[in-house]
C-alpha positions in Angstrom: 95.6 -21.4 -76.1 95.9 -21.4 -72.3 96.9 -24.7 -70.8 96.4 -23.8 -67.2 93.5 -22.2 -65.3 92.4 -21.2 -61.8 89.3 -19.6 -60.5 88.8 -17.5 -57.3 85.9 -15.7 -55.8 86.7 -12.2 -54.7 84.3 -11.2 -51.9 84.6 -7.5 -52.6 87.0 -4.6 -53.5 89.2 -5.4 -50.5 89.7 -9.0 -51.6 90.5 -7.8 -55.1 93.1 -5.4 -53.8 94.6 -8.0 -51.5 95.1 -10.4 -54.4 96.7 -7.7 -56.4 99.1 -6.9 -53.5 100.0 -10.6 -53.1 100.8 -10.9 -56.8 102.7 -7.6 -57.1 106.0 -8.7 -55.5 106.1 -11.9 -57.7 106.2 -9.9 -60.9 109.2 -9.0 -62.9 110.1 -7.2 -66.1 108.6 -8.9 -69.1 105.4 -10.0 -67.3 102.2 -9.0 -69.0 98.8 -9.1 -67.2 95.7 -9.1 -69.5 92.8 -7.7 -67.5 89.5 -8.7 -69.1 85.9 -8.0 -68.1 83.0 -5.6 -68.6 82.8 -2.0 -67.4 82.8 -2.0 -63.6 84.2 -5.5 -63.3 87.1 -4.6 -61.2 90.0 -4.3 -63.7 91.1 -0.8 -62.9 90.7 -1.3 -59.1 93.0 -4.4 -59.4 95.5 -2.5 -61.5 95.6 0.4 -59.1 96.2 -1.8 -56.1 98.9 -3.7 -57.9 100.7 -0.6 -59.2 100.5 1.0 -55.7 102.2 -2.1 -54.3 105.1 -1.7 -56.8 105.7 2.0 -56.4 108.7 3.2 -54.3 106.6 6.1 -53.1 102.7 6.3 -53.2 101.3 8.4 -56.0 98.0 8.9 -57.7 97.2 6.1 -60.2 94.5 7.5 -62.6 92.7 5.3 -65.1 94.4 5.6 -68.5 91.1 5.6 -70.3 91.8 8.8 -72.2 95.6 8.7 -72.3 95.6 5.0 -73.3 98.9 4.4 -71.4 100.3 5.6 -68.0 103.8 4.6 -67.0 105.3 4.5 -63.5 108.8 3.9 -62.1 108.3 0.7 -60.2 110.6 -0.9 -57.6 111.7 -3.7 -59.9 111.3 -2.0 -63.3 109.0 0.3 -65.2 105.2 -0.3 -65.0 102.9 0.3 -67.9 99.1 0.5 -67.4 97.1 0.5 -70.6 93.4 0.9 -71.1 92.7 -0.1 -74.7 88.9 0.5 -74.6 89.2 3.6 -76.9 91.8 2.0 -79.2 90.8 2.1 -82.8 93.6 0.2 -84.4 95.9 -2.4 -82.7 98.9 -0.9 -84.7 98.6 2.2 -82.6 100.1 0.1 -79.8 103.3 -0.2 -81.8 103.4 3.6 -82.1 102.9 4.0 -78.3 105.8 1.6 -77.7 103.5 -0.9 -75.9 104.7 -3.9 -77.8 108.3 -3.1 -76.8 107.2 -2.6 -73.2 106.0 -6.2 -73.2 109.6 -7.2 -72.8 111.0 -4.1 -71.1 108.5 -3.5 -68.4 105.7 -5.0 -66.3 102.5 -4.4 -68.3 98.9 -4.3 -67.2 96.5 -4.2 -70.1 92.8 -3.5 -69.7 90.5 -4.5 -72.6 93.1 -7.0 -74.0 90.8 -8.1 -76.8 91.9 -4.9 -78.6 95.4 -6.3 -78.9 94.2 -8.8 -81.6 97.2 -11.0 -82.4 99.7 -8.7 -80.7 99.0 -10.2 -77.2 102.1 -11.9 -75.9 102.0 -15.7 -75.5 103.6 -15.5 -72.0 100.8 -13.3 -70.6 98.7 -14.1 -67.6 95.0 -13.5 -68.4 92.7 -12.3 -65.6 89.0 -12.3 -66.5 86.8 -10.5 -64.0 83.1 -11.4 -63.9 80.2 -10.8 -61.7 79.7 -12.9 -58.5 76.6 -13.8 -56.7 76.5 -10.6 -54.7 76.8 -7.0 -56.1 80.3 -6.4 -54.8 81.5 -10.0 -55.4 83.7 -10.9 -58.4 84.5 -14.2 -60.0 88.1 -14.1 -61.3 89.3 -16.7 -63.8 93.1 -16.8 -64.4 94.5 -18.5 -67.4 98.0 -19.0 -68.7 100.1 -21.0 -71.1 103.6 -20.1 -69.9 104.7 -22.5 -67.1 106.5 -19.7 -65.3 103.1 -18.5 -63.9 102.2 -21.9 -62.3 104.2 -21.5 -59.1 103.4 -17.8 -58.8 99.7 -18.4 -59.1 99.9 -21.1 -56.3 101.4 -18.4 -54.0 98.6 -15.9 -54.4 95.4 -18.0 -54.5 93.7 -19.0 -51.3 
């Protein structure tokens, strides 16, 4: 159960991207970000901005909705972006190598509820919800691993 939490209002897509870009250089191999929220909540936009910030050269960052997983050679280690919306069985993750990537890469996981009990305990959970305006998002961050506490302080306003 998460012991720590923080909430931030993101005024629009630019604010979402700015937060992702601030968090990106603070990540290292073994970090897992669980991106929760409904369709259109901002998960993929956040993931794209974060991945772009960690790539040595800019490249297209498509949504992995149909491939389930996209990997990228990041500056500080491999990046895995997974969209588990279409996942039918959590054990498919083992076959894809995602559970190994939790310790060998930086992982961004959309629809983390599909992980069931395979979600790592040291993950940072980012839950995107609607704000008061159409383009505004309410982002709730939760974590149990104390290593996130200082990093979160560096990225939140």
